[in-house]
N, C-alpha and C positions, 0 to 999 in steps of 0.2 A: 486349559491352558491356560499359563501364566509366565509372566515376563522372562523366566529362568527358561521357558522354552523355546525361545525366539531364536534364529540364527542372526546371528550377528545385530547390527541396527544398536548399536549400544549407545549412542550419543541421543537418538529418542528415545529409547527403554527410558535413560536416565531422566532425561527432561520431561516426562510424562510420568514419573516417580515423583518429582520435585513437583509438579504442579498438583499432583494429590495431595501428597504430605501439606503442602502450603495452600489448601483450599483455594487454588485458582482455577482450575480447570474451567475454561469459556463453556456456554450450553451447546458448542457446536462447534468440530472437529472435521478439518477434511483431510485425510490421511492419503494423497495423491503420488503417484510414480508408476513404474514402468511393472507388468506383469511379474510373481514371481520373488517379488520384495519384500513379503511378508507381512503388508498393511493389513489383511484379513487378522493373521496371526496376533499381530500389535493389536488390533481394536478389540478381540476377545480375551487377550490378557489384560488390556487395561478396563474391561469390562467384571471380570474376573476379581481385580483387586478392588475394585467400588462394591461390589455385591458379596463381595465376602468367598471362599472357597467354598462349597458345600457338595453333596450329591446333586442337587440339581442344576449348580450353573455348569458343572464338569461336565454334563450330560446336556448340557444346551437345553433345559427345561426349566430356569429359574423364571418365574411368572411373569416380574419385571424386565426380564432381557426381553425385546422383538428384534427380529430381523427382517429386512428386503431385499429381495432381489431378482435379478430379471428372470424371467417366466414366458411361456406363449400360453394362446388361450386354447383351454381342450375343451371348450365348450362356450359356445358365441355368447350363448343367452344366460350366461353366468358372471359374478364379477372376477375378474382375474385378479387376484391375489395374492402373494407369497404361501399364505399359509396353506394352501392346495398343497405345496412340494413339501413342507416344513418339515416331514420325516428323512424324506430322501436328501433335503439341505444338510437335516443333522447327521445322518450318516456318513455322508460325503466328508464334513467339515471334522467330525470325530476320527474317521479313518487317516485322514490326508489334510490337514488345514493349508497346506501349500497347493492349491490346484487352482486351477485356470478357468476360463472361460470353454472351453474344450472338453474339459472333465466334466463341469455343469451339464454341457449341454446332453454328453452321454449319461451320462447319470437320470436325465429323466425323459430321457428318450426323445430328443426334439430334433433330432437329424439335421436336416438344413434351414431348418426354421428359424425365424430371427426373433431372440428374445427382448423384450423390454421391462421396465416396470409402468403398470397401465394406472389410470386414473384412480383406479379401484383400491390402489392400493394406497394412497394419501387418505382415503376417506375410513379406508381399516384402521390408520394409524391413527387418525384423530380419534376417533371409537374407542380404544384402546388407552389413550393416553389420557384420554378426561378420568380416565377412574384414578384413583387414588393406590399410591404404590403400596403393592401387599408387604413388603416386608419393611415399608417404611424409611424407605432411604431411596434411591435414586430409580428412576424409571429408565434404560437405556433403549435406544432405539440404531441398531448400526445397517446401516446403508450400503450393499455391494454392488460396486460397480456403478455408480448414482449418476453417472453420464447416461445412463441409460433409459432415465426418466423421459417419458413421454412429455410433450411440451403442458398439456393438462395437469400429469399430477407433478410436474415439477414448481407450478406456480401455487398450487395446491399446496406443498412444500413449505414455500416459500411462507407462504402467514403463517403455517406451525412453526418457523425459524424466526418468525418476525415477534410470534407473541408465544412461547413456549410454553406449556404448561408446567405447572411448578415441579421442580425437583427431575427435571428432562434433559438426557445429554444423547444429541444425535451426535454419531460415531458416521460420517459420510466415507467411504472408499473409492478411488477413482485411479482409471489408467489414463484418462483424457479429461482432466479438469477443463481444458479449455473448449469442449463439447456442452459445459455444464451452462445456466444461464450467470450469468454476471452479479445479479443481484443474490443469488446463492449466494456465491463464493463471496461478497463483499461481507455477510453473515456468518462466517466460517471462520473459524483460525488455521490457515494451509500450515500442513507439517508437509515439506516435500519428502518422501522415501527411497531415496536411490536402489539402484539397484545392487545385489550383495558383491561382495567381493570375490575374487578368486578364492584365495584362501579360506573365508568365510563358507564358502559352499562346499568346498575341500573336505575340510575337517569337521562338516556337516554329513557330506556323505560317508565319509569313513565311518563315523559312529555311528549313524544311524543305519544304516545300510551294509556294512561290513564287508567294504567292498576293499581291493586292493589299492595303496596310494597311487601306481601307476594310471590306472584306470578312472581314478576320481580326480586326478591331475588332467586326464582327457575331457572328461566329462563337463568338468568346471569349467573349463576354456572356453570349450562351445556351446557352453551354456548363457555365455554374456552376461552372469549374473542371475541368470532369472532359475530360481528352485524349481518351479514348476517344469520349466524344460528340462533341468538335470535328471527328474524323478521320472521324467516319460523317454529318458533315453536307457534307465535303468529295465523300467518294467513292462517295456514295448520294443525291445529289439526285433520283435518280427515285422516290426512295422518299417523300422528302421533297414532292414536287411531289403525287404520291399521297394523301402525307396532307393537304395543302392543299384538294385537290380535296373529298376525304372529310369533313372539316369543312366546310368552304362547303354541301358537300349535306346536311347533317344541320343545320346551324344553318336554312338556306332552307326545309326541309322541316316542321323542326318549329314554325317562324315560321306558315308557311302551315296547319300541322295537316294533313297530308297523311301521313295514317296507313298506307295505302299504300306509298308512297314510303320513309317511317321505317321499318317492317317490312324491307323489301327492302336500306335500308343497311344493317341492322342483321346481315345474313344473311351481307352482302358483308362486314362487319366481322369476324365471327365466323369465318372462312375465312382468315384472315391466319394464324392462328398466336397462341399464348400470348406470346411474346415481340415479334412485330411490334405487335399489341396494345396492350403496354404501352407501346411506343415511339412509338404514336399518340397514345396517352392522353398521356403526354410532351409530345408535340406541340403537343397541344390545349390542353394548362393555358398552354404559351407562348404559345398566341395568346390565351387569354381575358386574361391578363396583358397583352401589347403593346397590346392594341385599348383595355383600361380607361386604360392610361398614356397612347395614343391623342389622349384626350379632353384631357390638357392640352395640348396643342397647344405642346408642344417637341419639335421631329423627334430632337434630341441623344438625348433618353432612349430611343427608340424604336430598335427591331432589326428590320426587317423588309426582307424582299425585294420587289422592286418590285410584285409578284401581290400579295404581302398586305398590302403598304400601298396597293394600288387598292382590295381588300375592305375594308380598315378603315374607308375615308370613309365608305361608309352602313353597316358594320357596326356603328363602335365605338360610336356614342351607345346601341347595346343595352345595352351594358355599362356598367354605375356602380356607385354605393357601395349600392346596393339589391339588386342581387345578383352582384358579382362574390366575395364570398367564399361563397357558397353554390354559386354555381357550381364555385368550385375544390373547396370539399366532396363535391360529386358525382362528381367526377371523382377524386378521392380513393377514393373508395366504391367507385367501377367497378375502380378497378387493382387493388384490396385483393380483392375475388369474384374478379376474373379470377385473381388471384394463388394463391386457394385452390381453382382450378378449377371454379369454377363454370359454366353455362352462359352461354356467351357472348353468344349469340340472343338469349336471356329479358335477360340481365346489359345489352344495349345495347340494345333495343330498350325497357327501363323507362329506361333513362337518353335516350332518345330522346324517352317521352315527356313528362318533368318537362322538358326541355329546352322544352316548348310553353308551360310557366307562366314559368318562370326567365327568357328572354329577352325575355319583355313585362313582366317586374319592374322597368322600369327607371324 
């Protein structure tokens, strides 16, 4: 992964290249911004620039390149360190550098477990960084989703940042820097990495996946600057079809006030698992938004596939100025409760009951 492989983000790439050439890189950089913005590929490209392009670097096996990332505990009696999942990390990063938390969970079979960076990780890093650089240059540590460090790990990392080993560069990547220790933030030079532009996304999708321009435009629009979300739409059409069927089912059942079907629906969605439930809720928000826009009869503003568009013919009139905001707010509340580990069956059944009122309030 080199800077030439990065999608968009020209200003950030130019800035980092200048700092490298001028020898003005700080000892700790924080690349902060939303999922799918390319922060991880940028960090890997910067490491490649500093360590030199070689077979070891290209395979992410350079002895002076270290990765830390969220994991789960396989064995409560053993230290939980990233090294346990390093081969899976390399495989995923090499196959698709634009991946997110969901893809990482799937790669390591985490299912519904909450991933974090444990105290043992900072101890492991301390040992690795005590050794001299193998190649005589930088020792680079890339910490992905740094906001998922637990408190003990974060405090130990702070000590490393305060007194960094000679020649060490820390590259922290975060989607929510507000969740990190303020003392860590104060010791990093923060670079805000924005979401990708629709044009950059569209161009990348056409060149990398050989899809037609119209499809690329639709995906770029609905992905909201998130390359991870764009790739999911291309590689997992079966999931989107399943989400569409679930959305249609609940809207029809709620409209007809079929309580038994609503309860069965909530049980089916509850079995999806937390991460898929969150993706489904994001899909529902998109469908509400697209159906609201459909009422303006300007097809160039709509981004739906044929099945979705056919459904919108009859469903869109039920989404209006009177209920669209409430519908979106209810979906946000469901996502909040699911994220906080609420009972999914109760949460989704409650949502279905509320829909019986909201979709008729038009």
